[in-house]
PyMOL commands that place a pseudoatom at each C-alpha (Angstrom):
pseudoatom trace, name=CA, resn=MET, resi=1, chain=A, elem=C, hetatm=0, pos=[94.812, 118.215, 104.791]
pseudoatom trace, name=CA, resn=GLU, resi=2, chain=A, elem=C, hetatm=0, pos=[92.945, 114.637, 105.547]
pseudoatom trace, name=CA, resn=LEU, resi=3, chain=A, elem=C, hetatm=0, pos=[93.463, 112.034, 103.122]
pseudoatom trace, name=CA, resn=LEU, resi=4, chain=A, elem=C, hetatm=0, pos=[90.671, 111.396, 101.357]
pseudoatom trace, name=CA, resn=LYS, resi=5, chain=A, elem=C, hetatm=0, pos=[89.555, 114.750, 100.853]
pseudoatom trace, name=CA, resn=VAL, resi=6, chain=A, elem=C, hetatm=0, pos=[93.251, 114.891, 99.160]
pseudoatom trace, name=CA, resn=VAL, resi=7, chain=A, elem=C, hetatm=0, pos=[92.094, 111.602, 97.099]
pseudoatom trace, name=CA, resn=GLU, resi=8, chain=A, elem=C, hetatm=0, pos=[88.534, 112.912, 96.568]
pseudoatom trace, name=CA, resn=HIS, resi=9, chain=A, elem=C, hetatm=0, pos=[89.915, 115.825, 95.048]
pseudoatom trace, name=CA, resn=LEU, resi=10, chain=A, elem=C, hetatm=0, pos=[92.569, 114.704, 92.903]
pseudoatom trace, name=CA, resn=GLU, resi=11, chain=A, elem=C, hetatm=0, pos=[90.178, 111.873, 91.596]
pseudoatom trace, name=CA, resn=THR, resi=12, chain=A, elem=C, hetatm=0, pos=[88.351, 114.074, 90.213]
pseudoatom trace, name=CA, resn=LYS, resi=13, chain=A, elem=C, hetatm=0, pos=[91.078, 116.392, 88.732]
pseudoatom trace, name=CA, resn=LEU, resi=14, chain=A, elem=C, hetatm=0, pos=[92.730, 112.884, 86.761]
pseudoatom trace, name=CA, resn=HIS, resi=15, chain=A, elem=C, hetatm=0, pos=[89.612, 112.611, 84.841]
pseudoatom trace, name=CA, resn=GLY, resi=16, chain=A, elem=C, hetatm=0, pos=[90.142, 115.363, 82.841]
pseudoatom trace, name=CA, resn=PRO, resi=17, chain=A, elem=C, hetatm=0, pos=[92.873, 116.869, 81.002]
pseudoatom trace, name=CA, resn=LEU, resi=18, chain=A, elem=C, hetatm=0, pos=[96.354, 116.512, 82.379]
pseudoatom trace, name=CA, resn=PRO, resi=19, chain=A, elem=C, hetatm=0, pos=[98.369, 119.652, 82.203]
pseudoatom trace, name=CA, resn=GLY, resi=20, chain=A, elem=C, hetatm=0, pos=[101.354, 117.426, 80.709]
pseudoatom trace, name=CA, resn=LYS, resi=21, chain=A, elem=C, hetatm=0, pos=[104.164, 119.798, 79.872]
pseudoatom trace, name=CA, resn=LYS, resi=22, chain=A, elem=C, hetatm=0, pos=[102.539, 122.453, 81.460]
pseudoatom trace, name=CA, resn=GLY, resi=23, chain=A, elem=C, hetatm=0, pos=[102.936, 121.210, 84.792]
pseudoatom trace, name=CA, resn=GLN, resi=24, chain=A, elem=C, hetatm=0, pos=[106.295, 119.842, 84.379]
pseudoatom trace, name=CA, resn=ILE, resi=25, chain=A, elem=C, hetatm=0, pos=[108.198, 122.813, 82.783]
pseudoatom trace, name=CA, resn=ILE, resi=26, chain=A, elem=C, hetatm=0, pos=[107.416, 124.633, 86.053]
pseudoatom trace, name=CA, resn=MET, resi=27, chain=A, elem=C, hetatm=0, pos=[110.214, 122.491, 87.754]
pseudoatom trace, name=CA, resn=ALA, resi=28, chain=A, elem=C, hetatm=0, pos=[112.349, 121.629, 84.747]
pseudoatom trace, name=CA, resn=PRO, resi=29, chain=A, elem=C, hetatm=0, pos=[116.092, 122.862, 84.908]
pseudoatom trace, name=CA, resn=GLN, resi=30, chain=A, elem=C, hetatm=0, pos=[117.742, 125.339, 82.882]
pseudoatom trace, name=CA, resn=PRO, resi=31, chain=A, elem=C, hetatm=0, pos=[118.286, 125.451, 79.968]
pseudoatom trace, name=CA, resn=LEU, resi=32, chain=A, elem=C, hetatm=0, pos=[115.357, 123.979, 79.313]
pseudoatom trace, name=CA, resn=ASP, resi=33, chain=A, elem=C, hetatm=0, pos=[116.262, 120.430, 77.316]
pseudoatom trace, name=CA, resn=GLU, resi=34, chain=A, elem=C, hetatm=0, pos=[113.344, 119.990, 75.099]
pseudoatom trace, name=CA, resn=ALA, resi=35, chain=A, elem=C, hetatm=0, pos=[114.737, 116.629, 73.859]
pseudoatom trace, name=CA, resn=ARG, resi=36, chain=A, elem=C, hetatm=0, pos=[113.120, 115.445, 77.148]
pseudoatom trace, name=CA, resn=PHE, resi=37, chain=A, elem=C, hetatm=0, pos=[109.815, 116.240, 75.717]
pseudoatom trace, name=CA, resn=ALA, resi=38, chain=A, elem=C, hetatm=0, pos=[110.150, 115.968, 72.025]
pseudoatom trace, name=CA, resn=ASN, resi=39, chain=A, elem=C, hetatm=0, pos=[111.468, 112.012, 72.894]
pseudoatom trace, name=CA, resn=GLN, resi=40, chain=A, elem=C, hetatm=0, pos=[107.886, 111.082, 74.969]
pseudoatom trace, name=CA, resn=ASN, resi=41, chain=A, elem=C, hetatm=0, pos=[106.788, 108.548, 72.389]
pseudoatom trace, name=CA, resn=VAL, resi=42, chain=A, elem=C, hetatm=0, pos=[111.032, 106.945, 71.990]
pseudoatom trace, name=CA, resn=LYS, resi=43, chain=A, elem=C, hetatm=0, pos=[111.247, 104.063, 71.186]
pseudoatom trace, name=CA, resn=ASN, resi=44, chain=A, elem=C, hetatm=0, pos=[113.897, 102.330, 72.742]
pseudoatom trace, name=CA, resn=ALA, resi=45, chain=A, elem=C, hetatm=0, pos=[113.610, 104.138, 75.988]
pseudoatom trace, name=CA, resn=ARG, resi=46, chain=A, elem=C, hetatm=0, pos=[112.924, 101.601, 78.812]
pseudoatom trace, name=CA, resn=LYS, resi=47, chain=A, elem=C, hetatm=0, pos=[109.455, 102.017, 80.569]
pseudoatom trace, name=CA, resn=GLY, resi=48, chain=A, elem=C, hetatm=0, pos=[109.197, 102.355, 84.035]
pseudoatom trace, name=CA, resn=ALA, resi=49, chain=A, elem=C, hetatm=0, pos=[106.583, 103.541, 87.050]
pseudoatom trace, name=CA, resn=VAL, resi=50, chain=A, elem=C, hetatm=0, pos=[106.580, 105.742, 89.828]
pseudoatom trace, name=CA, resn=MET, resi=51, chain=A, elem=C, hetatm=0, pos=[103.979, 105.358, 92.943]
pseudoatom trace, name=CA, resn=ILE, resi=52, chain=A, elem=C, hetatm=0, pos=[102.754, 108.909, 94.525]
pseudoatom trace, name=CA, resn=LEU, resi=53, chain=A, elem=C, hetatm=0, pos=[101.846, 107.256, 97.896]
pseudoatom trace, name=CA, resn=LEU, resi=54, chain=A, elem=C, hetatm=0, pos=[99.246, 109.299, 99.928]
pseudoatom trace, name=CA, resn=TYR, resi=55, chain=A, elem=C, hetatm=0, pos=[98.735, 107.376, 103.118]
pseudoatom trace, name=CA, resn=ARG, resi=56, chain=A, elem=C, hetatm=0, pos=[96.980, 108.991, 106.979]
pseudoatom trace, name=CA, resn=GLY, resi=57, chain=A, elem=C, hetatm=0, pos=[99.530, 109.926, 109.092]
pseudoatom trace, name=CA, resn=LYS, resi=58, chain=A, elem=C, hetatm=0, pos=[98.935, 111.515, 112.403]
pseudoatom trace, name=CA, resn=ASP, resi=59, chain=A, elem=C, hetatm=0, pos=[99.496, 114.917, 110.935]
pseudoatom trace, name=CA, resn=GLY, resi=60, chain=A, elem=C, hetatm=0, pos=[97.347, 114.462, 108.055]
pseudoatom trace, name=CA, resn=CYS, resi=61, chain=A, elem=C, hetatm=0, pos=[97.682, 113.321, 104.376]
pseudoatom trace, name=CA, resn=MET, resi=62, chain=A, elem=C, hetatm=0, pos=[101.149, 112.145, 103.573]
pseudoatom trace, name=CA, resn=VAL, resi=63, chain=A, elem=C, hetatm=0, pos=[103.393, 111.022, 101.051]
pseudoatom trace, name=CA, resn=PRO, resi=64, chain=A, elem=C, hetatm=0, pos=[106.773, 109.303, 101.168]
pseudoatom trace, name=CA, resn=PHE, resi=65, chain=A, elem=C, hetatm=0, pos=[110.270, 109.581, 99.344]
pseudoatom trace, name=CA, resn=ILE, resi=66, chain=A, elem=C, hetatm=0, pos=[112.760, 107.768, 99.137]
pseudoatom trace, name=CA, resn=LYS, resi=67, chain=A, elem=C, hetatm=0, pos=[116.823, 108.579, 99.043]
pseudoatom trace, name=CA, resn=ARG, resi=68, chain=A, elem=C, hetatm=0, pos=[118.975, 106.741, 97.417]
pseudoatom trace, name=CA, resn=PRO, resi=69, chain=A, elem=C, hetatm=0, pos=[122.320, 105.222, 98.392]
pseudoatom trace, name=CA, resn=GLU, resi=70, chain=A, elem=C, hetatm=0, pos=[125.673, 106.666, 96.945]
pseudoatom trace, name=CA, resn=TYR, resi=71, chain=A, elem=C, hetatm=0, pos=[126.414, 104.879, 94.211]
pseudoatom trace, name=CA, resn=GLU, resi=72, chain=A, elem=C, hetatm=0, pos=[127.951, 104.518, 90.852]
pseudoatom trace, name=CA, resn=GLY, resi=73, chain=A, elem=C, hetatm=0, pos=[125.156, 106.498, 88.703]
pseudoatom trace, name=CA, resn=ASN, resi=74, chain=A, elem=C, hetatm=0, pos=[122.721, 108.968, 87.247]
pseudoatom trace, name=CA, resn=HIS, resi=75, chain=A, elem=C, hetatm=0, pos=[120.897, 109.091, 90.567]
pseudoatom trace, name=CA, resn=SER, resi=76, chain=A, elem=C, hetatm=0, pos=[123.260, 108.623, 93.546]
pseudoatom trace, name=CA, resn=GLY, resi=77, chain=A, elem=C, hetatm=0, pos=[122.137, 109.942, 96.031]
pseudoatom trace, name=CA, resn=GLN, resi=78, chain=A, elem=C, hetatm=0, pos=[118.973, 111.532, 94.785]
pseudoatom trace, name=CA, resn=VAL, resi=79, chain=A, elem=C, hetatm=0, pos=[115.304, 112.051, 95.920]
pseudoatom trace, name=CA, resn=SER, resi=80, chain=A, elem=C, hetatm=0, pos=[112.420, 110.423, 94.391]
pseudoatom trace, name=CA, resn=PHE, resi=81, chain=A, elem=C, hetatm=0, pos=[109.380, 108.730, 94.150]
pseudoatom trace, name=CA, resn=PRO, resi=82, chain=A, elem=C, hetatm=0, pos=[109.569, 104.471, 95.514]
pseudoatom trace, name=CA, resn=GLY, resi=83, chain=A, elem=C, hetatm=0, pos=[109.850, 103.100, 91.594]
pseudoatom trace, name=CA, resn=GLY, resi=84, chain=A, elem=C, hetatm=0, pos=[111.659, 101.436, 88.589]
pseudoatom trace, name=CA, resn=LYS, resi=85, chain=A, elem=C, hetatm=0, pos=[111.888, 99.879, 86.252]
pseudoatom trace, name=CA, resn=TRP, resi=86, chain=A, elem=C, hetatm=0, pos=[108.988, 97.813, 83.923]
pseudoatom trace, name=CA, resn=GLU, resi=87, chain=A, elem=C, hetatm=0, pos=[109.811, 93.757, 83.873]
pseudoatom trace, name=CA, resn=GLU, resi=88, chain=A, elem=C, hetatm=0, pos=[108.020, 91.508, 81.838]
pseudoatom trace, name=CA, resn=ASP, resi=89, chain=A, elem=C, hetatm=0, pos=[106.568, 89.449, 84.819]
pseudoatom trace, name=CA, resn=ASP, resi=90, chain=A, elem=C, hetatm=0, pos=[104.203, 93.179, 85.262]
pseudoatom trace, name=CA, resn=ILE, resi=91, chain=A, elem=C, hetatm=0, pos=[101.036, 92.672, 83.484]
pseudoatom trace, name=CA, resn=ASN, resi=92, chain=A, elem=C, hetatm=0, pos=[100.867, 96.524, 83.026]
pseudoatom trace, name=CA, resn=LEU, resi=93, chain=A, elem=C, hetatm=0, pos=[103.562, 99.484, 84.080]
pseudoatom trace, name=CA, resn=GLN, resi=94, chain=A, elem=C, hetatm=0, pos=[100.280, 100.341, 87.009]
pseudoatom trace, name=CA, resn=GLU, resi=95, chain=A, elem=C, hetatm=0, pos=[101.905, 96.721, 88.416]
pseudoatom trace, name=CA, resn=THR, resi=96, chain=A, elem=C, hetatm=0, pos=[105.632, 97.815, 88.210]
pseudoatom trace, name=CA, resn=ALA, resi=97, chain=A, elem=C, hetatm=0, pos=[104.495, 101.018, 90.464]
pseudoatom trace, name=CA, resn=LEU, resi=98, chain=A, elem=C, hetatm=0, pos=[102.412, 98.395, 92.824]
pseudoatom trace, name=CA, resn=ARG, resi=99, chain=A, elem=C, hetatm=0, pos=[105.543, 95.736, 92.450]
pseudoatom trace, name=CA, resn=GLU, resi=100, chain=A, elem=C, hetatm=0, pos=[108.342, 98.473, 93.401]
pseudoatom trace, name=CA, resn=THR, resi=101, chain=A, elem=C, hetatm=0, pos=[106.633, 100.340, 96.104]
pseudoatom trace, name=CA, resn=GLU, resi=102, chain=A, elem=C, hetatm=0, pos=[106.578, 96.767, 97.978]
pseudoatom trace, name=CA, resn=GLU, resi=103, chain=A, elem=C, hetatm=0, pos=[109.964, 96.035, 97.183]
pseudoatom trace, name=CA, resn=GLU, resi=104, chain=A, elem=C, hetatm=0, pos=[111.482, 99.279, 97.762]
pseudoatom trace, name=CA, resn=ILE, resi=105, chain=A, elem=C, hetatm=0, pos=[109.403, 100.509, 101.412]
pseudoatom trace, name=CA, resn=GLY, resi=106, chain=A, elem=C, hetatm=0, pos=[107.605, 97.541, 102.218]
pseudoatom trace, name=CA, resn=VAL, resi=107, chain=A, elem=C, hetatm=0, pos=[104.145, 98.831, 101.759]
pseudoatom trace, name=CA, resn=ASP, resi=108, chain=A, elem=C, hetatm=0, pos=[101.921, 95.907, 100.484]
pseudoatom trace, name=CA, resn=LYS, resi=109, chain=A, elem=C, hetatm=0, pos=[100.412, 96.310, 97.116]
pseudoatom trace, name=CA, resn=ASN, resi=110, chain=A, elem=C, hetatm=0, pos=[97.225, 94.803, 97.893]
pseudoatom trace, name=CA, resn=GLN, resi=111, chain=A, elem=C, hetatm=0, pos=[96.838, 97.770, 100.842]
pseudoatom trace, name=CA, resn=ILE, resi=112, chain=A, elem=C, hetatm=0, pos=[97.082, 100.369, 98.178]
pseudoatom trace, name=CA, resn=ASN, resi=113, chain=A, elem=C, hetatm=0, pos=[94.140, 101.926, 95.783]
pseudoatom trace, name=CA, resn=ILE, resi=114, chain=A, elem=C, hetatm=0, pos=[94.919, 103.411, 92.946]
pseudoatom trace, name=CA, resn=ILE, resi=115, chain=A, elem=C, hetatm=0, pos=[92.999, 106.328, 91.940]
pseudoatom trace, name=CA, resn=GLY, resi=116, chain=A, elem=C, hetatm=0, pos=[94.854, 107.080, 88.257]
pseudoatom trace, name=CA, resn=LYS, resi=117, chain=A, elem=C, hetatm=0, pos=[97.851, 108.603, 86.199]
pseudoatom trace, name=CA, resn=MET, resi=118, chain=A, elem=C, hetatm=0, pos=[100.124, 111.383, 85.406]
pseudoatom trace, name=CA, resn=SER, resi=119, chain=A, elem=C, hetatm=0, pos=[101.628, 112.370, 82.230]
pseudoatom trace, name=CA, resn=ASN, resi=120, chain=A, elem=C, hetatm=0, pos=[104.514, 110.273, 80.980]
pseudoatom trace, name=CA, resn=LEU, resi=121, chain=A, elem=C, hetatm=0, pos=[107.952, 112.068, 81.569]
pseudoatom trace, name=CA, resn=TYR, resi=122, chain=A, elem=C, hetatm=0, pos=[111.130, 110.901, 79.557]
pseudoatom trace, name=CA, resn=ILE, resi=123, chain=A, elem=C, hetatm=0, pos=[114.889, 111.014, 81.398]
pseudoatom trace, name=CA, resn=PRO, resi=124, chain=A, elem=C, hetatm=0, pos=[117.200, 111.538, 79.235]
pseudoatom trace, name=CA, resn=PRO, resi=125, chain=A, elem=C, hetatm=0, pos=[120.396, 110.307, 81.134]
pseudoatom trace, name=CA, resn=SER, resi=126, chain=A, elem=C, hetatm=0, pos=[118.974, 106.971, 82.015]
pseudoatom trace, name=CA, resn=ASN, resi=127, chain=A, elem=C, hetatm=0, pos=[116.735, 106.682, 79.070]
pseudoatom trace, name=CA, resn=PHE, resi=128, chain=A, elem=C, hetatm=0, pos=[113.541, 106.098, 81.114]
pseudoatom trace, name=CA, resn=LEU, resi=129, chain=A, elem=C, hetatm=0, pos=[110.339, 106.683, 79.594]
pseudoatom trace, name=CA, resn=VAL, resi=130, chain=A, elem=C, hetatm=0, pos=[108.428, 106.997, 83.105]
pseudoatom trace, name=CA, resn=THR, resi=131, chain=A, elem=C, hetatm=0, pos=[104.791, 106.979, 84.183]
pseudoatom trace, name=CA, resn=PRO, resi=132, chain=A, elem=C, hetatm=0, pos=[103.216, 108.106, 87.652]
pseudoatom trace, name=CA, resn=TYR, resi=133, chain=A, elem=C, hetatm=0, pos=[100.359, 106.690, 88.980]
pseudoatom trace, name=CA, resn=ILE, resi=134, chain=A, elem=C, hetatm=0, pos=[98.878, 108.124, 92.565]
pseudoatom trace, name=CA, resn=GLY, resi=135, chain=A, elem=C, hetatm=0, pos=[97.749, 105.541, 94.977]
pseudoatom trace, name=CA, resn=PHE, resi=136, chain=A, elem=C, hetatm=0, pos=[96.621, 105.966, 98.448]
pseudoatom trace, name=CA, resn=SER, resi=137, chain=A, elem=C, hetatm=0, pos=[96.305, 103.967, 101.750]
pseudoatom trace, name=CA, resn=GLU, resi=138, chain=A, elem=C, hetatm=0, pos=[94.039, 104.141, 104.310]
pseudoatom trace, name=CA, resn=LYS, resi=139, chain=A, elem=C, hetatm=0, pos=[95.999, 102.651, 107.001]
pseudoatom trace, name=CA, resn=THR, resi=140, chain=A, elem=C, hetatm=0, pos=[99.355, 103.714, 107.924]
pseudoatom trace, name=CA, resn=PRO, resi=141, chain=A, elem=C, hetatm=0, pos=[101.395, 101.847, 106.543]
pseudoatom trace, name=CA, resn=ASN, resi=142, chain=A, elem=C, hetatm=0, pos=[104.610, 99.808, 108.152]
pseudoatom trace, name=CA, resn=PHE, resi=143, chain=A, elem=C, hetatm=0, pos=[107.308, 101.035, 106.559]
pseudoatom trace, name=CA, resn=LYS, resi=144, chain=A, elem=C, hetatm=0, pos=[110.134, 98.511, 105.962]
pseudoatom trace, name=CA, resn=PRO, resi=145, chain=A, elem=C, hetatm=0, pos=[112.627, 99.715, 103.670]
pseudoatom trace, name=CA, resn=ASP, resi=146, chain=A, elem=C, hetatm=0, pos=[115.105, 97.974, 101.303]
pseudoatom trace, name=CA, resn=PRO, resi=147, chain=A, elem=C, hetatm=0, pos=[118.994, 99.102, 102.291]
pseudoatom trace, name=CA, resn=ARG, resi=148, chain=A, elem=C, hetatm=0, pos=[120.538, 97.958, 99.047]
pseudoatom trace, name=CA, resn=GLU, resi=149, chain=A, elem=C, hetatm=0, pos=[117.677, 100.635, 97.316]
pseudoatom trace, name=CA, resn=VAL, resi=150, chain=A, elem=C, hetatm=0, pos=[117.241, 103.076, 100.300]
pseudoatom trace, name=CA, resn=SER, resi=151, chain=A, elem=C, hetatm=0, pos=[119.188, 104.822, 102.385]
pseudoatom trace, name=CA, resn=ARG, resi=152, chain=A, elem=C, hetatm=0, pos=[116.352, 106.758, 104.099]
pseudoatom trace, name=CA, resn=ILE, resi=153, chain=A, elem=C, hetatm=0, pos=[112.562, 107.304, 103.398]
pseudoatom trace, name=CA, resn=ILE, resi=154, chain=A, elem=C, hetatm=0, pos=[111.360, 111.220, 103.322]
pseudoatom trace, name=CA, resn=HIS, resi=155, chain=A, elem=C, hetatm=0, pos=[107.728, 111.466, 104.847]
pseudoatom trace, name=CA, resn=SER, resi=156, chain=A, elem=C, hetatm=0, pos=[105.749, 114.351, 103.484]
pseudoatom trace, name=CA, resn=ASP, resi=157, chain=A, elem=C, hetatm=0, pos=[103.362, 116.394, 104.420]
pseudoatom trace, name=CA, resn=PHE, resi=158, chain=A, elem=C, hetatm=0, pos=[101.217, 116.718, 101.705]
pseudoatom trace, name=CA, resn=ALA, resi=159, chain=A, elem=C, hetatm=0, pos=[100.084, 119.798, 101.861]
pseudoatom trace, name=CA, resn=ALA, resi=160, chain=A, elem=C, hetatm=0, pos=[103.964, 121.424, 101.300]
pseudoatom trace, name=CA, resn=LEU, resi=161, chain=A, elem=C, hetatm=0, pos=[104.271, 119.646, 97.989]
pseudoatom trace, name=CA, resn=ILE, resi=162, chain=A, elem=C, hetatm=0, pos=[101.743, 122.436, 96.977]
pseudoatom trace, name=CA, resn=ASP, resi=163, chain=A, elem=C, hetatm=0, pos=[103.114, 125.124, 98.872]
pseudoatom trace, name=CA, resn=GLN, resi=164, chain=A, elem=C, hetatm=0, pos=[104.861, 127.753, 96.773]
pseudoatom trace, name=CA, resn=LYS, resi=165, chain=A, elem=C, hetatm=0, pos=[106.462, 128.621, 99.562]
pseudoatom trace, name=CA, resn=ASN, resi=166, chain=A, elem=C, hetatm=0, pos=[108.759, 125.358, 99.373]
pseudoatom trace, name=CA, resn=ILE, resi=167, chain=A, elem=C, hetatm=0, pos=[109.870, 126.025, 95.730]
pseudoatom trace, name=CA, resn=LYS, resi=168, chain=A, elem=C, hetatm=0, pos=[113.442, 127.563, 95.764]
pseudoatom trace, name=CA, resn=GLU, resi=169, chain=A, elem=C, hetatm=0, pos=[115.924, 127.530, 93.307]
pseudoatom trace, name=CA, resn=THR, resi=170, chain=A, elem=C, hetatm=0, pos=[119.783, 126.596, 93.395]
pseudoatom trace, name=CA, resn=SER, resi=171, chain=A, elem=C, hetatm=0, pos=[122.986, 125.256, 90.890]
pseudoatom trace, name=CA, resn=PHE, resi=172, chain=A, elem=C, hetatm=0, pos=[123.638, 122.112, 89.976]
pseudoatom trace, name=CA, resn=LYS, resi=173, chain=A, elem=C, hetatm=0, pos=[127.334, 120.751, 88.813]
pseudoatom trace, name=CA, resn=LEU, resi=174, chain=A, elem=C, hetatm=0, pos=[126.794, 117.611, 87.111]
pseudoatom trace, name=CA, resn=ALA, resi=175, chain=A, elem=C, hetatm=0, pos=[128.840, 114.416, 86.852]
pseudoatom trace, name=CA, resn=SER, resi=176, chain=A, elem=C, hetatm=0, pos=[129.909, 115.778, 82.895]
pseudoatom trace, name=CA, resn=GLY, resi=177, chain=A, elem=C, hetatm=0, pos=[130.976, 118.948, 84.385]
pseudoatom trace, name=CA, resn=PHE, resi=178, chain=A, elem=C, hetatm=0, pos=[128.107, 120.768, 82.988]
pseudoatom trace, name=CA, resn=ASN, resi=179, chain=A, elem=C, hetatm=0, pos=[126.126, 123.785, 85.386]
pseudoatom trace, name=CA, resn=LEU, resi=180, chain=A, elem=C, hetatm=0, pos=[122.625, 123.913, 85.066]
pseudoatom trace, name=CA, resn=LYS, resi=181, chain=A, elem=C, hetatm=0, pos=[119.717, 126.034, 87.498]
pseudoatom trace, name=CA, resn=ALA, resi=182, chain=A, elem=C, hetatm=0, pos=[117.112, 124.017, 88.708]
pseudoatom trace, name=CA, resn=PRO, resi=183, chain=A, elem=C, hetatm=0, pos=[114.023, 124.653, 90.972]
pseudoatom trace, name=CA, resn=TYR, resi=184, chain=A, elem=C, hetatm=0, pos=[113.578, 122.149, 93.782]
pseudoatom trace, name=CA, resn=PHE, resi=185, chain=A, elem=C, hetatm=0, pos=[111.506, 121.479, 96.674]
pseudoatom trace, name=CA, resn=ASP, resi=186, chain=A, elem=C, hetatm=0, pos=[112.868, 121.787, 99.944]
pseudoatom trace, name=CA, resn=ILE, resi=187, chain=A, elem=C, hetatm=0, pos=[111.279, 118.699, 101.884]
pseudoatom trace, name=CA, resn=GLU, resi=188, chain=A, elem=C, hetatm=0, pos=[112.316, 117.688, 105.140]
pseudoatom trace, name=CA, resn=LYS, resi=189, chain=A, elem=C, hetatm=0, pos=[116.061, 119.631, 104.307]
pseudoatom trace, name=CA, resn=GLU, resi=190, chain=A, elem=C, hetatm=0, pos=[116.153, 117.332, 101.475]
pseudoatom trace, name=CA, resn=VAL, resi=191, chain=A, elem=C, hetatm=0, pos=[116.861, 118.951, 97.934]
pseudoatom trace, name=CA, resn=VAL, resi=192, chain=A, elem=C, hetatm=0, pos=[113.707, 117.267, 95.775]
pseudoatom trace, name=CA, resn=TRP, resi=193, chain=A, elem=C, hetatm=0, pos=[114.955, 118.098, 92.021]
pseudoatom trace, name=CA, resn=GLY, resi=194, chain=A, elem=C, hetatm=0, pos=[114.861, 116.789, 87.884]
pseudoatom trace, name=CA, resn=ALA, resi=195, chain=A, elem=C, hetatm=0, pos=[112.710, 114.453, 87.024]
pseudoatom trace, name=CA, resn=THR, resi=196, chain=A, elem=C, hetatm=0, pos=[110.465, 114.091, 90.217]
pseudoatom trace, name=CA, resn=ALA, resi=197, chain=A, elem=C, hetatm=0, pos=[110.412, 117.832, 90.588]
pseudoatom trace, name=CA, resn=MET, resi=198, chain=A, elem=C, hetatm=0, pos=[109.133, 117.845, 87.566]
pseudoatom trace, name=CA, resn=ILE, resi=199, chain=A, elem=C, hetatm=0, pos=[106.285, 115.220, 88.354]
pseudoatom trace, name=CA, resn=LEU, resi=200, chain=A, elem=C, hetatm=0, pos=[105.642, 117.175, 91.528]
pseudoatom trace, name=CA, resn=GLY, resi=201, chain=A, elem=C, hetatm=0, pos=[105.060, 120.290, 89.080]
pseudoatom trace, name=CA, resn=GLU, resi=202, chain=A, elem=C, hetatm=0, pos=[102.455, 118.841, 87.467]
pseudoatom trace, name=CA, resn=LEU, resi=203, chain=A, elem=C, hetatm=0, pos=[100.804, 117.206, 90.398]
pseudoatom trace, name=CA, resn=MET, resi=204, chain=A, elem=C, hetatm=0, pos=[100.509, 121.071, 91.603]
pseudoatom trace, name=CA, resn=ALA, resi=205, chain=A, elem=C, hetatm=0, pos=[99.197, 122.151, 88.405]
pseudoatom trace, name=CA, resn=ILE, resi=206, chain=A, elem=C, hetatm=0, pos=[96.324, 119.524, 88.617]
pseudoatom trace, name=CA, resn=TRP, resi=207, chain=A, elem=C, hetatm=0, pos=[95.634, 120.412, 92.226]
pseudoatom trace, name=CA, resn=LYS, resi=208, chain=A, elem=C, hetatm=0, pos=[95.941, 124.365, 91.459]
pseudoatom trace, name=CA, resn=SER, resi=209, chain=A, elem=C, hetatm=0, pos=[93.594, 123.703, 88.134]
for i in range(1, 209): cmd.bond("trace and resi %d" % i, "trace and resi %d" % (i + 1))
show_as sticks, trace
zoom trace
């Protein structure tokens, strides 16, 4: 897919009503944790933001994901979008998404054009209320991952993210010992599930609406 055509289509759709829960739930783990939807405005949640960055690659419109290093924490080794928590110096959550993208994968925030944002998503294990932003870079970025936060950058063709064939399902065993079933995106042989998959679920719904 050609970058600017993807940008134009998404920008138009983002001006209309967002699918919200209807899109996110497509990729939600089962049994469904209704608390993550009931607590959208939870007062004690930490605020954060992620960036869905569209850029021009040799195969058309591409999107980078990051794989977290192994560590003692809720999201060890998981695949996600660049992003992180809001800091007091951030003007707003859009600035958080831009800053974190620059810090984690080395893309100059001044090179990113924001076209809109998607619905907030509450993540119970880490108590984060996350806002996903969509931006694009007409230039192919010179990616420089921060090894402290990123073990690998995964580059996905945008077309693969809206292709139903790349959605599969498996069982996951959580650190608590609890087992659950969850749909996931198979992206470059990586399992993308949980909050990131739910954000992609809404993106897919926005694209097809």
